[in-house]
N, C-alpha and C positions, 0 to 999 in steps of 0.2 A: 555936557549935558547936566541939566539941573535936576534936583529932586523932583521939582514940580513936574518937568517934562516926563520923567521916568514914571512918576505916579500917574499923571494924566493919561500917558500913552499905554503903560503896561500894567498899572495897578500896584506894582511893588518892585522893589529892587531884585527880589527873588524872581519874579516873572520876567523881569528884563534880562536877567541872567540866563533863564531857561530859553528865551527867545534867541539870544545871542548864540548860545550852545547849540540850539536846534538848527539854526541856519548854517552854522559852520560844520557841525559833525554830520548833519544830514547830507551836506554836500560832499564832505569827505568820504562817507561810506558808499556813496553812489559810485565813486571812483575806484572803490575795492571790488575786484572781480570775484564773485562767489566761487567757491570750489565746483568744479565740474560734477554734475550729478552721476552717481554710480561709477565714479573714478576709484582707482586704487586708493586705499587709505593713506599709504605713504605719501603719495603724490597729493592728496587732499591736504595733509598736514604740511607739506612742503609749500604748496601754493599759497595756503592761508598765511603761513608765517611770512613768506615772501611778500605777498601783497600787503600785509599788515605793515611791514617795515617800509615798503615802497610808498605807500600812502602817507605814512608819518613823516618821511623825509620831505615830502612835498608841502606838509602843513605842520611845521616844527612847533608852532606855537600851541596848537591844539594837543599835541603829545605832552608838551610841557604842563599845560593846564591839568590834563588827565592825571599825569604823575604827581602833580601837586595836590589835586584833590583826593588821590588814593590815600593820602596820610591823615585824613580827617574824617571822622564818623559823623557826617552831616547829612542834611537832606539833599545837598548838591550831589554827594556820593550815591545816595539812594537813587536819585534821578539818573544820573549817568549809568549806573549799573543797570537798573530796570529797563530804561530806554535804549541804551546803546550797547553796553557791554555783554549782558546776558544773551540778547538775540544774536549779537556778532559770534559770540563763542558758541551757541547753539549750532552754528554751520560746521564746526569741527570736532565737537565733543563725541559725537557717535563714532567717528573715525578713530579718535584716540582712544575710546573705550575698547573698540575691537582690536587695536594695535596692542594694548596693554593685556587684554585677555589672551591674545595669540602668543604673547611674549616677544613681540616685535618692538616694544617700546618699554621703557623703564617703568615699573610699578612704584610711583610715588604719589602722595597726596595731590588731589587736583589742584590745590592752591599752590603747592610747590612747583608743579608742572607749569601752571599759567605764569608764575612769577619768572620761571626760566624763559619763557617766551616774551612775556610783556616788558619786563624790567630792561632788557637790553636796549629797547627803543631809546632810553636815555642817552645811551652812547652815540645815538645818531643825531640827536637834536640839541645836546648840550654843548654848543660850539666853543664856548670860552675855555671850559675844561678840556675838551678834546684837543684844542689847539696847544695846550700845555703838554699833551701827550704826544704831539707831532703831527696832527691834522694840519694841512696847509691853511693859510690865513683866509683865503676866499675860495673854497671849493666850488667847482661847477656842479651844476645839477647832475650831470653825467657821473661825476666823481662821487656825489651823494648816493645816487642810485647804485653804483658799483659797491659802495660800502654797505648799503642796506641788503644787497644780494650776498655779499660776502658773509655778513652777519647771520642772515637767515640760513644760509648754507651750514655755517659753523653750528648754529643752535639746533637746527633739524638733524644734521648728522650725529651730534652728540645724544639726541634723544633715541634716534633710530640706530645707534652704533650696535655691532654685535656684541653681545652679552650685556646690552643695556638692561634687559629685563632682570638680570640677575643681581644687578647692583640695588642697594637699598639705601 
């Protein structure tokens, strides 16, 4: 694509980037099952993390884009946060707040908690490094989903472990 095409069609490179991200992330989020309304807070957190990892395994390039953008304080990060991250997190924050208030989840700053959930997705999508750690050369989608499920269980079990609320 030429600069002329992008400018004629979208007005700017930034608008083109937003259009591509909207198309990709909008489709990805529709594949993420929302937490069951009125469900047990532990189940809500478990389902949220499991779905987050499952969806990112299906679209690894989007996860890599997001992880890359998280390291830059730019308009792109603002756009991603306001349009996608904040509304997605709003699905699980009330459950997390109730779990921490009741002592069923570790009391840590919200940024630490979310990095504990979000950062591990890198281990699911960064294939070249994962292969060096023993991942098969060409895992099947079923194997990728099994890894996503195992990672979700590990992360959530750690957050909800007995005595987690006492750790600081």
